[in-house]
KEKE-3310 file (N, C-alpha, C; in steps of 0.2 Angstrom, whole numbers, plus 5000, padded with zeros to 4 digits):
npx = (5000:4986:4980:4967:4953:4942:4927:4911:4908:4920:4922:4921:4933:4943:4941:4945:4958:4962:4960:4969:4981:4981:4979:4966:4969:4973:4967:4956:4939:4925:4915:4921:4930:4921:4915:4926:4930:4918:4917:4915:4926:4938:4950:4951:4962:4965:4975:4977:4978:4975:4961:4961:4962:4976:4981:4978:4975:4971:4967:4964:4956:4957:4947:4949:4956:4959:4969:4967:4974:4982:4979:4986:4977:4979:4990:4990:4996:4994:5002:5008:5010:5019:5035:5035:5034:5022:5016:5023:5019:5005:5006:5011:4999:4990:4996:4994:4980:4978:4985:4978:4966:4970:4978:4993:5002:5005:5003:5006:5004:5015:5019:5032:5040:5038:5048:5049:5038:5042:5054:5049:5042:5052:5060:5052:5052:5047:5048:5053:5043:5041:5036:5023:5018:5010:5001:4995:4985:4988:4997:5007:5020:5020:5028:5028:5026:5029:5026:5029:5019:5023:5018:5018)
npy = (5041:5033:5021:5010:5001:4990:4995:4992:4999:4999:4988:4987:4994:4987:4974:4977:4979:4966:4961:4967:4963:4949:4936:4925:4908:4911:4921:4926:4922:4934:4931:4923:4932:4942:4935:4933:4947:4950:4942:4939:4934:4939:4952:4966:4977:4993:5002:5019:5033:5050:5047:5036:5019:5010:4998:4982:4971:4955:4946:4931:4924:4909:4902:4890:4877:4883:4896:4908:4906:4915:4918:4924:4929:4937:4949:4964:4975:4989:4989:5001:5007:4999:4995:5006:5003:5000:4987:4981:4989:4986:4973:4974:4980:4969:4960:4966:4966:4953:4950:4957:4950:4939:4930:4920:4916:4918:4914:4910:4907:4909:4912:4903:4910:4923:4934:4947:4948:4938:4943:4954:4947:4940:4950:4955:4946:4933:4915:4902:4888:4877:4869:4869:4859:4861:4870:4882:4887:4879:4870:4877:4879:4883:4892:4890:4901:4907:4916:4919:4929:4942:4950:4964)
npz = (5021:5025:5036:5039:5046:5036:5028:5022:5010:5004:4996:4982:4977:4984:4978:4965:4966:4969:4957:4949:4955:4954:4942:4935:4936:4949:4957:4970:4971:4968:4977:4987:4992:4997:5007:5015:5019:5026:5036:5054:5060:5054:5051:5041:5034:5027:5015:5011:5001:4998:4997:4989:4987:4990:4994:5003:5017:5024:5038:5046:5060:5069:5081:5087:5097:5110:5112:5099:5083:5071:5053:5039:5026:5014:5007:4998:4987:4976:4960:4956:4968:4975:4984:4993:5006:5010:5011:5022:5032:5032:5036:5049:5055:5053:5061:5073:5075:5076:5088:5097:5097:5104:5098:5098:5089:5071:5054:5037:5019:5005:4988:4981:4972:4974:4978:4983:4993:5001:5006:5014:5024:5030:5035:5045:5054:5052:5050:5039:5038:5031:5016:5004:4992:4976:4980:4976:4961:4946:4950:4958:4970:4988:5001:5018:5031:5048:5063:5080:5091:5101:5116:5115)
capx = (4996:4981:4978:4961:4949:4938:4920:4907:4909:4927:4923:4923:4940:4947:4941:4948:4965:4963:4960:4975:4987:4981:4975:4963:4965:4976:4963:4951:4933:4922:4911:4925:4933:4916:4915:4932:4929:4912:4917:4917:4933:4943:4951:4954:4965:4965:4980:4973:4981:4971:4955:4962:4965:4983:4982:4974:4977:4966:4970:4959:4957:4954:4947:4949:4962:4961:4971:4967:4979:4980:4982:4986:4974:4982:4992:4990:4997:4994:5008:5011:5012:5024:5041:5035:5033:5014:5015:5026:5014:4999:5008:5011:4992:4986:4998:4991:4973:4979:4987:4972:4961:4973:4983:5000:5006:5002:5006:5004:5007:5018:5022:5040:5043:5036:5053:5047:5034:5047:5059:5045:5040:5058:5062:5048:5053:5044:5053:5050:5042:5040:5034:5017:5018:5004:4996:4991:4982:4993:5002:5012:5021:5021:5032:5024:5030:5026:5029:5026:5017:5024:5012:5019)
capy = (5035:5032:5014:5010:4995:4990:4997:4989:5003:4998:4981:4987:4996:4981:4969:4980:4978:4959:4960:4970:4959:4942:4934:4918:4905:4913:4926:4925:4924:4939:4928:4921:4939:4945:4931:4935:4953:4951:4937:4941:4931:4942:4959:4968:4983:4996:5007:5023:5039:5054:5044:5031:5013:5008:4991:4980:4965:4952:4941:4927:4921:4903:4902:4883:4875:4887:4902:4909:4906:4920:4916:4930:4927:4940:4956:4966:4982:4990:4989:5008:5009:4994:4998:5011:5001:4999:4980:4980:4993:4982:4967:4976:4980:4963:4957:4970:4964:4946:4950:4960:4945:4934:4925:4919:4915:4920:4911:4912:4904:4913:4909:4902:4914:4930:4936:4953:4946:4934:4948:4958:4943:4938:4956:4956:4940:4927:4910:4897:4882:4871:4870:4865:4858:4861:4874:4887:4884:4877:4866:4881:4878:4889:4892:4892:4905:4908:4920:4920:4936:4944:4954:4971)
capz = (5020:5030:5037:5043:5045:5030:5028:5017:5004:5002:4993:4975:4976:4986:4973:4959:4968:4968:4950:4947:4957:4952:4936:4935:4942:4956:4960:4974:4968:4971:4982:4992:4995:5001:5013:5020:5022:5030:5042:5060:5062:5050:5051:5035:5034:5020:5015:5007:5000:4994:4996:4984:4990:4988:4996:5009:5020:5028:5043:5048:5066:5071:5088:5089:5101:5115:5109:5092:5078:5065:5047:5034:5019:5008:5008:4991:4986:4969:4957:4956:4975:4978:4986:4997:5013:5012:5013:5028:5037:5032:5040:5056:5057:5054:5067:5079:5076:5078:5095:5101:5097:5108:5095:5100:5083:5065:5049:5030:5013:5000:4982:4982:4967:4976:4982:4987:4999:5006:5010:5019:5029:5034:5038:5050:5059:5050:5048:5035:5042:5026:5009:5002:4985:4973:4985:4971:4955:4941:4954:4960:4977:4992:5007:5024:5036:5054:5068:5087:5092:5107:5119:5115)
cpx = (4992:4980:4972:4958:4944:4931:4917:4908:4916:4927:4925:4930:4945:4947:4945:4956:4967:4964:4966:4981:4987:4976:4972:4968:4968:4972:4957:4944:4930:4918:4915:4928:4928:4915:4920:4931:4923:4912:4919:4924:4939:4944:4954:4956:4966:4971:4977:4977:4977:4964:4955:4965:4971:4984:4978:4977:4972:4969:4963:4961:4954:4954:4947:4956:4964:4962:4970:4974:4977:4983:4981:4983:4978:4984:4993:4991:4997:5001:5012:5013:5017:5031:5041:5034:5026:5013:5017:5021:5007:5000:5008:5004:4988:4989:4995:4984:4974:4981:4982:4967:4964:4977:4990:5004:5002:5006:5003:5007:5010:5021:5029:5043:5042:5042:5052:5044:5038:5051:5055:5044:5046:5061:5058:5047:5050:5049:5049:5049:5041:5038:5028:5017:5011:4999:4992:4989:4988:4999:5008:5013:5021:5025:5027:5029:5026:5030:5026:5025:5019:5018:5013:5014)
cpy = (5034:5024:5014:5003:4996:4992:4994:4993:5002:4992:4982:4989:4990:4976:4971:4979:4971:4958:4962:4965:4952:4940:4927:4913:4907:4918:4923:4926:4930:4937:4926:4927:4942:4942:4933:4942:4954:4947:4941:4939:4934:4949:4961:4976:4986:5001:5012:5030:5044:5051:5038:5025:5011:5000:4989:4973:4962:4946:4938:4924:4915:4902:4895:4882:4880:4894:4903:4909:4911:4917:4922:4927:4930:4947:4958:4973:4984:4991:4996:5010:5004:4998:5004:5010:4999:4992:4978:4984:4989:4976:4969:4977:4974:4959:4960:4967:4957:4946:4952:4955:4939:4929:4925:4918:4917:4916:4912:4907:4910:4910:4909:4907:4922:4933:4942:4952:4943:4938:4952:4953:4941:4944:4957:4950:4934:4922:4905:4891:4876:4874:4866:4865:4858:4865:4879:4883:4883:4874:4870:4880:4884:4887:4893:4895:4906:4913:4919:4927:4937:4948:4961:4975)
cpz = (5026:5030:5041:5042:5039:5032:5022:5010:5001:4997:4986:4974:4978:4981:4967:4960:4967:4961:4946:4949:4955:4946:4938:4933:4949:4960:4964:4970:4971:4977:4988:4996:4999:5007:5018:5023:5027:5036:5048:5063:5058:5052:5044:5035:5027:5021:5009:5007:4996:4992:4991:4987:4987:4989:5002:5011:5024:5032:5046:5055:5067:5078:5091:5093:5106:5113:5102:5089:5072:5059:5042:5027:5013:5011:5000:4991:4978:4966:4957:4963:4979:4979:4990:5005:5015:5014:5020:5034:5037:5037:5047:5059:5058:5060:5073:5080:5078:5086:5099:5101:5101:5105:5097:5094:5076:5059:5042:5025:5008:4994:4983:4977:4969:4981:4986:4993:5004:5010:5015:5025:5034:5038:5045:5055:5058:5048:5044:5039:5037:5020:5007:4994:4982:4977:4980:4965:4950:4944:4956:4968:4981:4998:5012:5029:5042:5058:5075:5088:5099:5110:5119:5111)
residu = (MET:LEU:TYR:ARG:LEU:PHE:HIS:PRO:TYR:ASP:PHE:ALA:PRO:LEU:TYR:ALA:ILE:GLU:GLU:LEU:CYS:PHE:GLN:PRO:PRO:LEU:ARG:PHE:SER:ARG:ALA:TYR:MET:ARG:HIS:LEU:VAL:GLU:SER:ALA:ALA:THR:ALA:THR:TRP:ILE:ALA:GLU:GLU:ASP:ALA:GLN:MET:GLN:GLY:PHE:ALA:ILE:VAL:ASP:LEU:ASP:PRO:ALA:ALA:GLY:LYS:PRO:VAL:ALA:TYR:ILE:GLN:THR:ILE:GLU:VAL:THR:PRO:ALA:SER:ARG:GLY:LYS:GLY:ILE:GLY:GLY:GLN:LEU:LEU:LEU:ARG:VAL:GLU:SER:SER:ALA:ARG:ASN:ALA:GLY:ALA:GLN:SER:ILE:TRP:LEU:HIS:VAL:ASP:VAL:GLU:ASN:LEU:ASP:ALA:ILE:ARG:ILE:TYR:GLU:LYS:HIS:GLY:TYR:GLU:ARG:GLN:GLY:ARG:ALA:GLU:HIS:TYR:TYR:ALA:ARG:ASN:ARG:PRO:ALA:PHE:VAL:TYR:ALA:LYS:THR:LEU:ASP:GLU:SER)
# end
């Protein structure tokens, strides 16, 4: 598996994965996704095998309040590629990008029913900080997870 940063030509296959992983109204719009991947305040990592995108992750850096705080917008892996450690590897890469940007912590929202993602976050040292009711469309709640980033 090759892990690399996003290039503009990656948008179509990236959005195709978004469409595979999420149905409306839970899916990011094409315009919002383009905004995320083109922002100077984000890092987008791609997982690719045999020139086929298998997944991606986007981390957003908030330069406010002195040290940036990183927020994981999304980590998505194609259904056929799940269970191979790709999500965990993408998580390590967005953490590295956050750390390199000076972030001291990283956080995210995760659907309370997404047990596979929750297991990955907890395995990588994320701790549940709370719950956000009605966070997702259709009034679905999310857990809030966070992790302090070391300097390694």
